[in-house]
C-alpha positions in Angstrom: 112.7 144.8 93.4 110.4 142.7 95.5 111.7 140.2 98.0 110.5 137.3 95.8 112.5 138.6 92.9 115.5 139.0 95.1 115.0 135.4 96.2 114.9 134.2 92.6 118.2 136.1 91.9 119.9 134.5 94.9 118.7 131.0 93.9 119.9 131.4 90.3 123.3 132.8 91.4 123.9 130.1 94.0 122.8 127.2 91.8 125.1 128.5 89.0 127.9 128.3 91.6 127.1 124.7 92.3 127.0 123.9 88.6 130.4 125.4 88.1 132.0 123.6 91.0 133.9 120.3 90.4 132.3 118.7 93.5 129.0 118.3 91.7 130.6 116.2 88.9 132.8 114.3 91.4 129.7 113.2 93.3 127.9 112.4 90.0 130.9 110.2 89.0 130.9 108.5 92.4 127.2 107.8 92.0 127.8 106.1 88.6 130.8 104.1 89.9 128.8 102.9 93.0 125.9 101.8 90.8 128.2 100.0 88.4 129.9 98.2 91.2 126.6 96.8 92.4 125.6 95.8 88.8 129.0 94.1 88.2 130.0 92.6 91.5 126.6 91.4 92.7 126.1 88.8 89.9 129.7 87.7 90.3 129.4 87.1 94.0 125.9 85.6 93.9 126.3 83.7 90.6 123.6 85.9 89.0 121.2 88.7 89.9 118.6 88.1 92.7 115.4 86.5 91.4 113.3 89.1 93.2 113.4 92.5 91.5 112.6 94.2 94.8 115.9 92.9 96.3 117.9 94.3 93.4 116.0 97.6 93.6 116.9 97.9 97.2 120.5 97.2 96.5 120.6 99.8 93.8 118.8 102.5 95.8 122.0 104.0 97.3 120.4 107.5 97.2 120.6 108.1 101.0 124.4 108.1 101.1 124.6 110.2 98.0 122.1 112.7 99.3 124.0 112.9 102.6 127.3 113.5 100.8 125.8 116.0 98.4 123.9 117.9 101.0 127.0 118.2 103.3 129.4 119.3 100.7 127.0 121.7 99.0 125.8 123.3 102.2 128.7 123.0 104.6 130.1 126.4 103.5 126.8 128.0 102.6 126.7 130.2 105.7 129.9 129.5 107.6 131.9 130.3 104.4 130.5 133.8 104.3 131.8 134.5 107.8 135.0 132.6 107.4 135.9 134.3 104.1 134.6 137.7 105.2 132.4 137.9 102.1 129.5 138.4 104.5 130.6 142.1 104.9 129.6 142.5 101.3 126.8 140.1 101.0 124.9 140.7 104.2 125.2 144.5 103.9 123.2 144.5 100.7 119.5 145.4 100.8 118.5 141.8 100.9 117.2 140.2 104.1 119.4 137.5 105.6 116.3 135.2 105.7 116.0 135.7 101.9 119.7 134.9 101.4 119.6 131.8 103.5 116.4 130.6 101.8 117.9 131.2 98.4 121.1 129.3 99.3 119.0 126.5 100.7 116.8 126.1 97.6 119.8 126.3 95.3 121.6 123.6 97.4 118.5 121.4 97.4 118.2 121.7 93.6 121.8 120.5 93.3 121.3 117.6 95.7 118.0 116.7 93.9 120.0 116.5 90.7 122.2 113.9 92.2 119.2 111.9 93.5 117.5 112.0 90.1 120.6 110.9 88.4 120.9 107.9 90.7 117.3 106.8 90.3 117.5 107.1 86.6 120.3 104.6 86.7 118.3 102.4 89.0 115.2 102.5 86.7 117.2 101.8 83.5 119.1 98.9 85.2 115.9 97.3 86.5 114.2 97.6 83.1 117.2 96.0 81.4 117.5 93.1 83.9 113.9 92.4 84.9 111.8 94.2 82.3 109.9 96.2 84.9 110.4 98.9 87.6 108.4 98.3 90.8 106.2 101.1 92.1 108.2 101.1 95.3 111.0 102.7 93.4 108.9 105.9 93.1 108.3 105.7 96.9 112.0 105.3 97.6 112.7 108.3 95.3 110.3 110.5 97.2 111.7 109.4 100.6 115.2 110.1 99.3 114.2 113.6 98.2 112.7 114.3 101.7 115.8 112.8 103.4 118.0 115.1 101.3 116.0 118.1 102.5 116.4 117.0 106.1 120.1 116.5 105.8 120.4 119.9 104.0 118.6 121.6 106.9 120.8 120.0 109.5 123.9 121.0 107.5 122.6 124.6 107.2 122.1 124.7 111.0 125.7 123.6 111.7 126.9 126.0 109.0 125.1 128.9 110.7 126.8 128.2 114.1 130.2 127.1 112.9 133.2 129.4 112.6 134.3 127.6 109.4 133.0 125.5 106.6 135.2 122.5 107.5 133.8 122.6 111.0 130.2 122.6 109.7 131.0 119.7 107.4 132.6 117.6 110.1 129.9 118.3 112.6 127.2 117.2 110.2 128.9 114.0 109.2 129.6 113.1 112.9 126.0 113.9 113.8 124.4 111.9 111.0 126.8 109.0 110.4 128.4 108.5 113.8 126.3 109.8 116.7 122.9 109.0 115.1 124.2 105.6 113.9 125.5 104.6 117.3 122.4 105.6 119.2 120.3 103.9 116.5 122.2 100.6 117.0 121.9 100.7 120.8 118.2 101.5 120.7 117.6 98.8 118.1 119.3 96.1 120.2 117.4 97.2 123.3 114.1 97.1 121.2 113.4 100.8 121.9 111.9 103.3 119.5 114.5 104.9 117.2 112.3 106.3 114.4 113.3 109.9 115.4 117.0 109.3 114.3 118.1 110.4 110.8 120.1 107.2 110.4 116.9 105.2 110.8 115.1 107.6 108.3 117.8 106.8 105.8 117.1 103.0 106.1 113.5 103.6 105.2 114.6 104.5 101.6 115.7 101.0 101.0 113.4 99.1 103.3 110.4 100.5 101.6 110.8 97.7 99.1 109.9 95.1 101.7 111.9 95.6 104.9 115.2 94.1 106.1 113.7 90.6 105.8 113.5 90.9 102.1 117.2 91.8 101.8 118.1 88.8 104.0 115.9 86.6 101.9 117.7 87.7 98.8 121.2 86.8 100.2 120.7 84.0 102.7 118.8 80.7 102.7 115.5 80.8 104.5 115.8 79.9 108.2 119.6 80.2 108.2 119.5 83.2 110.5 117.8 81.3 113.3 120.5 78.7 113.2 123.3 81.3 113.7 124.5 82.3 117.2 122.4 85.1 118.4 120.6 85.0 115.0 117.2 85.4 116.6 118.3 88.5 118.6 119.8 90.0 115.4 116.5 89.4 113.5 114.6 91.2 116.3 117.0 94.1 116.2 116.6 94.4 112.4 113.0 95.5 112.8 112.0 97.4 109.7 111.3 101.1 110.3 107.8 102.5 110.3 107.8 104.5 107.0 105.1 107.0 108.3 107.1 107.7 111.5 110.3 108.1 109.5 108.5 110.6 107.2 107.4 112.6 110.3 111.0 112.5 111.6 112.4 113.8 108.4 109.9 116.6 108.1 110.7 117.7 111.7 114.5 117.8 110.9 113.8 119.7 107.7 111.6 122.4 109.3 113.4 122.8 112.6 116.9 122.7 111.1 115.9 125.3 108.5 114.1 127.6 110.9 117.1 127.5 113.4 119.6 128.2 110.6 117.6 131.3 109.5 117.2 132.5 113.1 120.9 132.0 114.0 122.1 133.6 110.7 120.0 136.7 111.4 121.5 137.2 114.8 125.1 136.2 114.1 127.6 139.1 114.1 129.9 139.5 111.2 132.9 140.5 113.3 
């Protein structure tokens, strides 16, 4: 059996594991609930839906959070779980290269996360068609960015899984890195008007700001010019500088490639005992 055929077997087996797990359907359910909350609560709080379809599309594009949750919970135990549960003594001693196993697990995990993202954007498209009668082309761009972001988060999770002693540790480290550490640094750099495109938290923002930036969202919820009249409103506006999409794409590609390569390199050298 060639290495490619072995890879195909690993992908099929790992994806089947994801399909059989309850976590996939729990996250799918959370996706549906989150979208319904936006569709129900937004018109109640604003006395109707936003006039601009782009504002509504940005509000509904909650894919980044779903991709993060999906990637972390699908990949947190991908490598660490084999060492923690001692199943690596059986799996890693088979005539399959560790690089092939890691790649197969990665591709299967990505397929499961992509399923979540597709589900979310199907709801977005149907909702926009029902409310406004059209779906802006930016929705496709947001979808593409979300898929790339999911791959980046998955690679980071795989890296932490390859160095962690347990799946829980890998999950916690990934969540802390993306949602806490990256978010705090992002906020500090934004307030100091310094470049922050290299942070994953900023990359996630690009998925919703592709519709027109932070300014469009503020325009949809606040009267024009009201921010300038607020205390420190001007400083807040300057801090809310919309991310450069091309730089965010570069950042996500770097995280995806470097994280995956490091996870393969670490897994190949990690001892089972």
